[in-house]
C-alpha positions as CSV (number, residue, x, y, z in Angstrom):
1,X,-89.7,-4.1,-8.8
2,X,-87.0,-6.4,-7.4
3,X,-88.2,-9.8,-6.2
4,X,-87.6,-10.6,-2.5
5,X,-84.3,-12.4,-2.0
6,X,-84.3,-16.1,-1.1
7,X,-83.0,-17.1,2.3
8,X,-79.8,-18.5,0.7
9,X,-79.3,-15.3,-1.2
10,X,-79.7,-13.3,2.0
11,X,-77.1,-15.5,3.7
12,X,-74.7,-14.9,0.8
13,X,-75.4,-11.2,0.9
14,X,-74.7,-11.2,4.7
15,X,-71.5,-13.1,4.2
16,X,-70.3,-10.7,1.5
17,X,-71.4,-7.7,3.5
18,X,-69.4,-8.9,6.5
19,X,-66.3,-9.0,4.2
20,X,-66.9,-5.6,2.7
21,X,-68.3,-3.6,5.7
22,X,-66.9,-5.2,8.8
23,X,-67.6,-2.4,11.1
24,X,-68.7,0.7,9.1
25,X,-70.9,3.8,9.0
26,X,-71.4,7.2,7.3
27,X,-72.9,10.6,8.1
28,X,-74.0,14.3,7.5
29,X,-77.4,16.2,8.4
30,X,-81.1,15.7,8.0
31,X,-84.5,17.5,7.9
32,X,-88.0,16.1,8.2
33,X,-91.4,17.8,8.4
34,X,-92.4,15.4,11.1
35,X,-89.2,16.0,13.1
36,X,-88.3,18.9,15.4
37,X,-86.9,21.9,13.6
38,X,-83.4,21.0,15.0
39,X,-83.5,17.8,13.0
40,X,-83.9,19.7,9.8
41,X,-80.9,22.0,10.4
42,X,-78.6,19.9,12.5
43,X,-75.3,21.7,12.9
44,X,-72.4,20.1,10.9
45,X,-70.0,21.2,13.6
46,X,-67.9,18.3,14.9
47,X,-68.6,16.8,18.3
48,X,-66.1,15.2,20.7
49,X,-65.5,11.5,20.5
50,X,-67.7,9.5,22.9
51,X,-66.2,8.0,26.0
52,X,-64.7,4.6,25.5
53,X,-64.2,4.9,21.8
54,X,-62.5,1.7,20.6
55,X,-62.8,1.8,16.8
56,X,-63.5,4.0,13.8
57,X,-64.3,2.4,10.4
58,X,-64.2,3.9,6.9
59,X,-65.6,2.4,3.7
60,X,-64.7,5.1,1.2
61,X,-66.5,3.8,-2.0
62,X,-69.4,1.5,-1.0
63,X,-70.7,0.9,-4.6
64,X,-67.3,0.2,-6.0
65,X,-66.3,-2.1,-3.1
66,X,-69.6,-4.0,-3.3
67,X,-69.0,-4.5,-7.0
68,X,-65.6,-6.0,-6.3
69,X,-67.0,-8.2,-3.6
70,X,-69.7,-9.6,-6.0
71,X,-67.1,-10.2,-8.7
72,X,-64.9,-12.0,-6.3
73,X,-67.8,-14.2,-4.9
74,X,-68.9,-15.1,-8.4
75,X,-71.7,-17.5,-9.1
76,X,-74.8,-16.9,-7.0
77,X,-73.6,-13.4,-6.0
78,X,-74.8,-12.3,-9.4
79,X,-78.3,-12.6,-8.0
80,X,-77.6,-10.1,-5.3
81,X,-78.4,-6.4,-5.5
82,X,-76.0,-4.6,-7.8
83,X,-75.6,-1.5,-5.6
84,X,-74.7,-0.9,-2.0
85,X,-77.9,1.1,-1.5
86,X,-80.1,-1.8,-2.8
87,X,-78.2,-4.2,-0.6
88,X,-78.6,-2.0,2.5
89,X,-82.4,-1.5,1.8
90,X,-82.8,-5.3,1.5
91,X,-80.9,-6.2,4.7
92,X,-82.5,-3.4,6.7
93,X,-86.0,-4.2,5.5
94,X,-86.6,-0.8,3.8
95,X,-88.7,-0.3,0.8
96,X,-86.7,-0.9,-2.4
97,X,-87.9,2.5,-3.7
98,X,-85.5,4.2,-1.2
99,X,-82.5,2.3,-2.4
100,X,-81.7,5.0,-4.9
101,X,-81.6,7.6,-2.1
102,X,-78.6,5.9,-0.5
103,X,-75.4,7.4,-2.1
104,X,-72.9,4.7,-2.8
105,X,-70.2,7.1,-3.9
106,X,-69.9,8.7,-0.4
107,X,-68.0,6.9,2.4
108,X,-69.8,4.8,4.9
109,X,-68.5,5.4,8.4
110,X,-68.7,3.7,11.7
111,X,-67.7,3.9,15.3
112,X,-67.8,1.6,18.4
113,X,-67.4,2.1,22.1
114,X,-66.6,-0.4,24.9
115,X,-69.6,-1.8,26.7
116,X,-68.5,-3.7,29.8
117,X,-72.1,-4.5,30.7
118,X,-72.8,-6.1,27.2
119,X,-71.5,-9.1,25.4
120,X,-70.2,-7.0,22.6
121,X,-69.3,-3.3,22.0
122,X,-71.9,-0.7,21.2
123,X,-71.6,0.4,17.6
124,X,-73.3,2.6,15.0
125,X,-72.8,2.8,11.2
126,X,-74.0,5.6,8.9
127,X,-74.8,5.5,5.2
128,X,-75.0,8.8,3.3
129,X,-78.3,9.6,1.7
130,X,-78.9,12.2,-1.0
131,X,-81.4,14.3,1.0
132,X,-82.1,13.4,4.6
133,X,-85.5,15.2,4.7
134,X,-86.7,13.5,1.5
135,X,-85.5,10.1,2.8
136,X,-87.5,10.5,6.0
137,X,-90.5,11.6,4.1
138,X,-90.4,8.5,1.9
139,X,-90.4,6.3,4.9
140,X,-92.9,8.1,7.1
141,X,-95.5,9.8,4.8
142,X,-98.2,8.5,2.5
143,X,-100.2,5.3,2.3
144,X,-97.0,3.1,2.1
145,X,-95.4,4.6,5.3
146,X,-93.6,2.0,7.4
147,X,-92.1,4.3,10.1
148,X,-92.9,7.3,12.1
149,X,-90.3,9.9,12.9
150,X,-89.6,10.7,16.5
151,X,-87.1,13.6,17.1
152,X,-84.5,13.2,19.8
153,X,-84.1,16.6,21.3
154,X,-80.6,16.1,22.6
155,X,-79.0,15.0,19.4
156,X,-81.5,16.2,16.6
157,X,-81.6,12.6,15.3
158,X,-84.9,11.7,13.7
159,X,-85.5,8.2,15.2
160,X,-87.4,6.0,12.8
161,X,-89.9,3.8,14.7
162,X,-91.5,1.0,12.8
163,X,-95.3,1.1,12.6
164,X,-95.5,-2.7,12.7
165,X,-93.6,-5.3,14.7
166,X,-91.0,-7.2,12.8
167,X,-91.9,-10.6,11.4
168,X,-91.4,-13.6,13.7
169,X,-87.8,-14.9,13.7
170,X,-86.3,-11.6,12.6
171,X,-84.4,-9.1,14.7
172,X,-85.0,-5.4,14.4
173,X,-82.3,-2.7,14.3
174,X,-82.6,0.9,15.4
175,X,-82.7,3.5,12.6
176,X,-82.4,7.2,12.6
177,X,-81.5,10.1,10.3
178,X,-79.2,13.0,11.2
179,X,-78.5,15.4,8.4
180,X,-77.9,13.4,5.3
181,X,-76.9,10.2,7.0
182,X,-79.0,7.1,7.7
183,X,-77.7,5.8,11.1
184,X,-78.0,2.1,12.0
185,X,-77.4,0.5,15.4
186,X,-78.5,-2.3,17.6
187,X,-80.6,-0.1,19.9
188,X,-81.9,3.5,19.9
189,X,-79.6,4.5,22.8
190,X,-76.6,3.4,20.6
191,X,-77.8,5.8,17.9
192,X,-78.0,8.7,20.3
193,X,-74.7,7.9,21.8
194,X,-72.6,7.4,18.6
195,X,-74.8,8.9,15.9
196,X,-73.6,12.6,16.3
197,X,-70.0,11.6,16.2
198,X,-70.5,9.4,13.2
199,X,-72.5,12.0,11.2
200,X,-70.8,15.2,12.3
201,X,-67.2,14.4,13.2
202,X,-66.0,11.5,11.1
203,X,-66.9,13.0,7.7
204,X,-64.2,15.6,8.4
205,X,-61.5,12.9,8.3
206,X,-59.6,12.1,5.0
207,X,-60.9,9.0,3.3
208,X,-58.4,6.1,3.2
209,X,-57.3,4.6,-0.1
210,X,-58.2,1.0,0.9
211,X,-61.6,-0.6,0.4
212,X,-62.1,-0.7,4.2
213,X,-60.0,0.8,7.0
214,X,-60.5,0.4,10.8
215,X,-58.6,2.6,13.2
216,X,-58.1,1.1,16.7
217,X,-56.8,3.4,19.5
218,X,-54.8,2.5,22.5
219,X,-57.8,2.2,24.9
220,X,-59.3,-0.5,22.7
221,X,-56.1,-2.5,22.5
222,X,-55.5,-2.3,26.3
223,X,-59.2,-3.2,27.0
224,X,-61.5,-5.4,24.9
225,X,-58.9,-6.5,22.3
226,X,-56.4,-7.7,24.8
227,X,-59.1,-9.2,27.0
228,X,-60.5,-11.2,24.0
229,X,-57.0,-12.4,23.0
230,X,-56.1,-13.5,26.5
231,X,-59.5,-15.3,26.8
232,X,-58.9,-17.2,23.5
233,X,-55.4,-18.2,24.6
234,X,-56.6,-19.4,28.0
235,X,-59.3,-21.5,26.3
236,X,-56.7,-23.0,23.9
237,X,-54.1,-23.8,26.5
238,X,-56.6,-25.5,28.8
239,X,-57.6,-22.8,31.3
240,X,-56.3,-23.1,34.9
241,X,-53.5,-25.6,35.8
242,X,-51.2,-27.4,33.4
243,X,-51.5,-26.5,29.7
244,X,-52.5,-29.0,27.1
245,X,-49.5,-30.8,25.6
246,X,-50.2,-29.3,22.2
247,X,-50.0,-25.8,23.7
248,X,-46.6,-26.3,25.4
249,X,-44.4,-25.4,22.4
250,X,-46.6,-22.4,21.5
251,X,-46.8,-20.9,25.0
252,X,-43.7,-18.7,25.0
253,X,-44.5,-17.3,21.5
254,X,-48.2,-16.6,22.3
255,X,-47.6,-15.1,25.7
256,X,-44.9,-12.9,24.3
257,X,-47.3,-11.8,21.5
258,X,-49.9,-10.9,24.2
259,X,-47.3,-8.7,25.9
260,X,-46.5,-7.0,22.6
261,X,-50.2,-6.5,21.9
262,X,-50.8,-4.8,25.2
263,X,-47.9,-2.4,24.5
264,X,-49.3,-0.9,21.2
265,X,-50.2,2.8,21.0
266,X,-52.6,2.2,18.1
267,X,-53.5,-0.2,15.4
268,X,-54.9,-0.1,11.9
269,X,-56.7,-2.8,10.0
270,X,-57.4,-2.5,6.2
271,X,-59.0,-4.7,3.5
272,X,-58.3,-4.4,-0.2
273,X,-60.3,-6.4,-2.8
274,X,-59.0,-7.1,-6.3
275,X,-58.0,-10.6,-7.6
276,X,-58.4,-11.8,-4.0
277,X,-58.9,-10.4,-0.5
278,X,-56.0,-8.7,1.2
279,X,-56.2,-8.0,4.9
280,X,-53.6,-5.9,6.6
281,X,-53.0,-5.0,10.3
282,X,-50.3,-2.7,11.6
283,X,-49.5,-1.5,15.2
284,X,-47.4,1.3,16.4
285,X,-45.5,0.6,19.7
286,X,-45.9,2.9,22.7
287,X,-43.0,5.1,23.7
288,X,-40.8,3.9,26.5
289,X,-39.1,0.8,25.2
290,X,-41.7,-1.7,26.2
291,X,-42.3,-5.2,24.7
292,X,-43.7,-3.8,21.5
293,X,-40.8,-1.4,20.9
294,X,-38.3,-4.2,21.8
295,X,-40.0,-6.6,19.4
296,X,-39.9,-4.1,16.5
297,X,-36.3,-3.3,17.1
298,X,-35.0,-6.9,17.7
299,X,-37.2,-8.9,15.5
300,X,-35.3,-11.1,13.0
301,X,-36.6,-10.5,9.5
302,X,-35.7,-11.7,6.1
303,X,-37.2,-13.1,2.9
304,X,-39.2,-16.2,2.1
305,X,-36.5,-18.2,0.4
306,X,-36.4,-21.0,3.1
307,X,-40.1,-21.5,2.6
308,X,-39.7,-21.6,-1.2
309,X,-37.1,-24.4,-0.7
310,X,-39.7,-26.8,0.7
311,X,-40.8,-29.7,-1.5
312,X,-43.1,-28.8,-4.4
313,X,-46.0,-31.0,-3.1
314,X,-46.1,-29.1,0.2
315,X,-49.8,-28.3,1.0
316,X,-49.0,-26.2,4.1
317,X,-45.7,-24.4,4.8
318,X,-44.5,-22.3,7.7
319,X,-41.5,-20.1,8.2
320,X,-40.4,-18.6,11.6
321,X,-37.4,-16.4,12.3
322,X,-36.1,-15.6,15.8
323,X,-33.0,-14.7,17.7
324,X,-30.9,-16.9,20.0
325,X,-31.3,-14.4,22.8
326,X,-35.1,-14.4,22.6
327,X,-35.1,-18.2,22.4
328,X,-32.9,-18.3,25.6
329,X,-35.4,-16.1,27.4
330,X,-38.1,-18.6,26.6
331,X,-36.3,-21.6,28.0
332,X,-37.5,-21.2,31.6
333,X,-41.1,-20.9,30.3
334,X,-40.7,-24.1,28.4
335,X,-39.2,-25.9,31.4
336,X,-42.2,-24.7,33.5
337,X,-44.6,-25.8,30.9
338,X,-43.1,-29.3,30.6
339,X,-42.9,-29.5,34.4
340,X,-46.6,-28.8,34.6
341,X,-47.4,-31.8,32.3
342,X,-45.5,-34.5,34.3
343,X,-46.6,-36.5,37.3
344,X,-44.9,-35.2,40.4
345,X,-42.4,-32.4,40.5
346,X,-39.1,-32.1,38.6
347,X,-36.3,-31.7,41.0
348,X,-34.0,-28.7,40.7
349,X,-31.3,-31.0,39.2
350,X,-33.8,-32.4,36.6
351,X,-35.0,-28.9,35.8
352,X,-31.5,-27.8,35.2
353,X,-30.7,-30.8,33.0
354,X,-33.8,-30.1,30.9
355,X,-33.1,-26.4,30.7
356,X,-29.4,-27.0,29.8
357,X,-30.5,-29.2,26.9
358,X,-33.0,-26.7,25.7
359,X,-30.5,-23.8,25.9
360,X,-27.9,-25.8,24.1
361,X,-30.3,-26.7,21.3
362,X,-31.4,-23.0,21.1
363,X,-27.8,-21.7,20.9
364,X,-26.7,-24.3,18.3
365,X,-29.5,-23.9,15.7
366,X,-29.8,-20.9,13.4
367,X,-32.2,-18.0,13.3
368,X,-35.0,-19.7,11.2
369,X,-36.8,-22.9,10.6
370,X,-39.5,-24.0,8.1
371,X,-42.0,-26.8,8.3
372,X,-44.3,-28.4,5.8
373,X,-47.1,-30.9,5.4
374,X,-48.1,-33.1,2.5
375,X,-50.6,-35.8,1.8
376,X,-50.1,-38.9,-0.3
377,X,-51.7,-42.3,-0.5
378,X,-50.5,-43.3,2.9
379,X,-51.8,-40.1,4.6
380,X,-50.2,-37.0,6.1
381,X,-46.4,-36.5,6.6
382,X,-44.9,-33.4,8.2
383,X,-41.2,-32.3,7.8
384,X,-39.0,-29.5,9.1
385,X,-35.7,-27.9,8.1
386,X,-33.9,-25.5,10.5
387,X,-30.8,-23.5,10.0
388,X,-27.7,-24.8,11.9
389,X,-25.1,-22.7,13.6
390,X,-23.1,-25.4,15.3
391,X,-23.7,-28.9,14.1
392,X,-21.7,-30.8,16.7
393,X,-23.3,-28.9,19.6
394,X,-26.8,-29.3,18.2
395,X,-26.3,-33.1,17.8
396,X,-25.3,-33.3,21.5
397,X,-28.2,-31.1,22.6
398,X,-30.8,-33.2,20.8
399,X,-29.3,-36.4,22.3
400,X,-29.6,-34.8,25.8
401,X,-33.3,-33.8,25.1
402,X,-34.1,-37.3,24.1
403,X,-32.4,-38.5,27.2
404,X,-34.7,-36.4,29.3
405,X,-37.4,-38.9,28.7
406,X,-35.6,-41.1,31.2
407,X,-36.0,-38.5,34.0
408,X,-38.1,-40.2,36.7
409,X,-41.1,-37.8,36.7
410,X,-41.3,-37.8,32.9
411,X,-40.9,-41.5,32.6
412,X,-43.5,-42.1,35.2
413,X,-46.0,-39.8,33.3
414,X,-45.3,-41.7,30.1
415,X,-45.9,-45.0,31.8
416,X,-49.1,-43.8,33.3
417,X,-50.3,-43.0,29.8
418,X,-49.2,-46.4,28.6
419,X,-46.4,-45.0,26.4
420,X,-42.8,-45.9,25.8
421,X,-40.1,-43.8,24.2
422,X,-37.1,-45.3,22.4
423,X,-34.4,-43.8,20.1
424,X,-31.6,-45.0,17.9
425,X,-30.0,-44.9,14.5
426,X,-31.8,-46.0,11.4
427,X,-30.9,-46.3,7.7
428,X,-32.9,-44.2,5.2
429,X,-31.3,-44.8,1.8
430,X,-30.0,-42.9,-0.1
431,X,-29.5,-40.3,2.6
432,X,-26.0,-40.1,4.0
433,X,-25.2,-39.3,7.6
434,X,-26.5,-40.4,11.0
435,X,-30.3,-40.5,10.7
436,X,-31.8,-41.0,14.1
437,X,-35.2,-42.2,15.1
438,X,-37.5,-41.2,18.1
439,X,-40.3,-43.8,18.5
440,X,-43.3,-43.3,20.8
441,X,-45.5,-46.4,21.1
442,X,-48.1,-47.9,23.4
443,X,-46.9,-50.5,25.7
444,X,-48.3,-54.0,26.0
445,X,-50.0,-52.9,29.3
446,X,-51.9,-50.1,27.7
447,X,-55.5,-50.4,28.8
448,X,-54.6,-52.3,31.9
449,X,-54.5,-50.7,35.4
450,X,-52.0,-47.9,35.3
451,X,-52.0,-47.8,31.5
452,X,-54.0,-46.0,28.9
453,X,-56.6,-47.6,26.7
454,X,-55.3,-48.6,23.4
455,X,-56.2,-46.7,20.3
456,X,-57.6,-48.6,17.3
457,X,-54.9,-49.3,14.8
458,X,-55.2,-47.0,11.8
459,X,-55.5,-48.7,8.4
460,X,-54.1,-47.7,5.1
461,X,-54.5,-49.0,1.6
462,X,-55.4,-52.7,1.5
463,X,-56.1,-52.8,5.2
464,X,-52.5,-52.3,6.2
465,X,-51.8,-50.7,9.6
466,X,-49.2,-48.1,10.3
467,X,-46.1,-48.3,8.1
468,X,-44.3,-51.6,8.8
469,X,-47.2,-53.0,11.0
470,X,-50.1,-55.3,10.5
471,X,-53.6,-54.1,11.1
472,X,-55.1,-57.3,12.4
473,X,-55.6,-58.8,15.8
474,X,-52.3,-59.2,17.7
475,X,-50.6,-56.5,15.6
476,X,-48.1,-54.2,17.4
477,X,-49.7,-51.1,19.0
478,X,-49.8,-47.9,17.0
479,X,-46.6,-45.8,17.2
480,X,-45.4,-42.4,16.2
481,X,-41.9,-42.2,14.6
482,X,-39.8,-39.1,14.1
483,X,-36.7,-39.2,12.0
484,X,-34.1,-36.5,12.0
485,X,-30.7,-35.7,10.4
486,X,-28.3,-33.0,11.4
487,X,-26.0,-31.6,8.6
488,X,-24.0,-28.5,8.2
489,X,-26.7,-27.2,5.8
490,X,-29.6,-27.8,8.2
491,X,-31.5,-29.9,10.7
492,X,-34.0,-32.0,8.8
493,X,-36.8,-33.9,10.5
494,X,-40.0,-35.7,9.5
495,X,-42.9,-37.3,11.3
496,X,-46.1,-38.9,10.0
497,X,-47.4,-41.9,8.1
498,X,-44.2,-42.2,6.1
499,X,-41.4,-40.2,7.9
500,X,-38.7,-41.8,5.8
501,X,-40.3,-40.5,2.6
502,X,-40.8,-37.1,4.3
503,X,-37.1,-36.9,5.3
504,X,-36.0,-37.8,1.8
505,X,-38.3,-35.3,0.4
506,X,-37.3,-32.3,2.5
507,X,-33.6,-33.1,2.0
508,X,-33.9,-33.8,-1.7
509,X,-35.8,-30.6,-2.3
510,X,-32.6,-28.6,-2.0
511,X,-31.5,-30.1,-5.4
512,X,-35.0,-31.0,-6.7
513,X,-38.5,-29.5,-7.3
514,X,-39.5,-26.9,-4.7
515,X,-42.4,-24.6,-3.9
516,X,-40.4,-21.9,-5.6
517,X,-41.1,-23.7,-8.9
518,X,-44.9,-23.6,-8.3
519,X,-46.1,-20.5,-10.1
520,X,-49.1,-19.8,-8.0
521,X,-47.3,-20.2,-4.7
522,X,-44.3,-18.2,-5.8
523,X,-46.6,-15.3,-7.0
524,X,-48.5,-15.4,-3.7
525,X,-45.4,-15.1,-1.6
526,X,-43.5,-12.6,-3.7
527,X,-45.2,-9.5,-2.2
528,X,-44.0,-10.3,1.3
529,X,-40.6,-8.7,0.7
530,X,-37.7,-9.0,3.1
531,X,-39.3,-7.8,6.4
532,X,-41.0,-11.0,7.5
533,X,-40.5,-12.9,10.7
534,X,-43.3,-15.3,10.2
535,X,-45.1,-16.7,7.1
536,X,-47.6,-19.4,6.5
537,X,-48.8,-20.6,3.1
538,X,-51.8,-23.0,2.7
539,X,-53.4,-24.7,-0.3
540,X,-56.9,-25.3,1.3
541,X,-58.6,-26.7,-1.8
542,X,-55.8,-29.1,-2.6
543,X,-55.6,-30.0,1.1
544,X,-59.3,-30.9,1.1
545,X,-58.9,-33.0,-2.1
546,X,-56.1,-34.9,-0.5
547,X,-58.2,-35.6,2.6
548,X,-60.9,-36.9,0.3
549,X,-58.4,-39.4,-1.2
550,X,-57.5,-37.4,-4.3
551,X,-53.8,-36.4,-3.8
552,X,-52.8,-33.8,-6.4
553,X,-56.4,-32.7,-6.9
554,X,-58.0,-29.4,-6.2
555,X,-57.4,-26.0,-7.7
556,X,-54.3,-24.0,-6.7
557,X,-55.6,-21.2,-4.4
558,X,-52.9,-20.1,-2.0
559,X,-53.8,-18.5,1.3
560,X,-50.9,-16.5,2.8
561,X,-50.6,-15.3,6.4
562,X,-47.5,-13.3,7.5
563,X,-46.1,-11.0,10.1
564,X,-43.0,-8.9,10.6
565,X,-41.6,-5.5,11.5
566,X,-41.0,-2.4,9.3
567,X,-38.0,-0.4,10.5
568,X,-38.4,3.3,11.4
569,X,-37.8,5.6,8.4
570,X,-38.2,9.4,8.0
571,X,-41.2,10.5,10.0
572,X,-42.6,7.0,10.3
573,X,-41.9,5.1,13.5
574,X,-41.1,1.4,13.6
575,X,-44.2,-0.7,13.2
576,X,-45.3,-4.3,13.6
577,X,-47.4,-5.7,10.8
578,X,-49.4,-8.7,9.9
579,X,-51.3,-9.6,6.7
580,X,-53.5,-12.3,5.2
581,X,-54.0,-12.8,1.4
582,X,-56.8,-15.1,0.2
583,X,-56.9,-16.2,-3.5
584,X,-60.3,-15.6,-5.2
585,X,-60.9,-19.3,-5.8
586,X,-60.5,-20.1,-2.1
587,X,-62.6,-17.1,-1.1
588,X,-65.5,-18.2,-3.3
589,X,-65.4,-21.6,-1.7
590,X,-65.4,-20.2,1.8
591,X,-68.4,-18.0,0.9
592,X,-70.2,-20.9,-0.8
593,X,-69.7,-23.0,2.4
594,X,-70.7,-20.2,4.7
595,X,-73.8,-19.3,2.7
596,X,-75.2,-22.8,2.4
597,X,-75.0,-22.9,-1.4
């Protein structure tokens, strides 16, 4: 007999099950002496999809996938049930004796429908059992019976009603058997709504090759998926009125992404487990040349070389590719976003001046930029490198953008916040060329009427304040400095605790040590190929070690997130795709933290 799992083990099991199952289920037909005759001979004929169907999920090999998940989790996961059937019995509160009746070699299937009157969709999953009638007998007959079977005349599902109330603090789920499938849902009416489709129709579909696959139709994308995405963005940008300052640069990209999302015909999400977890999502644009079709056709894609050219000690790196035409379309949105942040209204002349500077900068830079973040003893430093199309034009455009800080509404807003902006040239040996500095600092009147309250001066090693400043009473107010340099081979910029070192690092990496020379990072980025428009690589364990004062510590465990567009070919239409790859070491740490170990 298997001992009852501890609460920590149950939490780990639940975390792993969420990774493996996501939304799942499986089905067939069932008989029971206590059920109506129809339940014993339910027709295997397919039934139509329920109204409002928003997702179908397939877990082709439950036992094999669960074994992969346990191996990836490592450590305490060895204490968890070794089969998918035993895991399901434990989580569903079934007698362990019935675990062997759950067939881990037959796909688990699942379906969900939209529920406007509920906080989440209605869903049901199904797990294949070796003999539905025998399974019902084991749960409903004899001295150890825990359920009674109640046949549902409309669907032939044998609903399993518990003989005793669930223990305090636990939530019950609805269970039923149809054919050779154990159906699980949040409520009995979910079982009767979705169970026949899960058990009688979905088994006819070809099983996918991935460990988990979820198919999302157009109705789901246009409805709950898009609604949830818009709600998340509204929350992030600050709801009604002017957006948060941090959201201004992201607004055009995210709003464009929402338009693309709403123009997808269908989407597919898959998960593969091996030496890590590999999540994939792809979307097929609707016909008609809408935002999604336009994005797939016009998206600038390429390889990850600019990302690999970042300094070797980069803990987080990002690559973005875009077109000058798409950047030009975003200029009015950026002007509107900036105008919403300032005190008073920008005059038409001021808006035109700001827009002209943004358009000129957009036209003059190239079609990609990369950014990186590193930590050292002084703290975080970020840096950027962007392709340059016209160096002279870009230098002028950047100067005009900096000059926009003198526009009356913008200057007034800065003064209201107790901030002052200045710019000028600065020497950063041994870099050649005109290095320019943008400095944002609190004014002496900060904290006085009309000024913002001063922030406490940050201290570094030995009690020093920000670079070049004292940390004691009377020290200059904290400031943010950005350094940038425009050359024919790129626009380079850095901001943070030591922007001079960051600028030297990102420029020097072109002839020095780069991410391309870090084996784990290079291997993690290699599968991305040449169809990427966006890529992000993170070293979460090394990042945490640096935050804890241990720069260079932590195990290499890259997490890669990327997106792009695959061109049409043969019978396959153009498709938009996204992916996330998490190294096993990072995944184990996430599971450990999420499970309370």
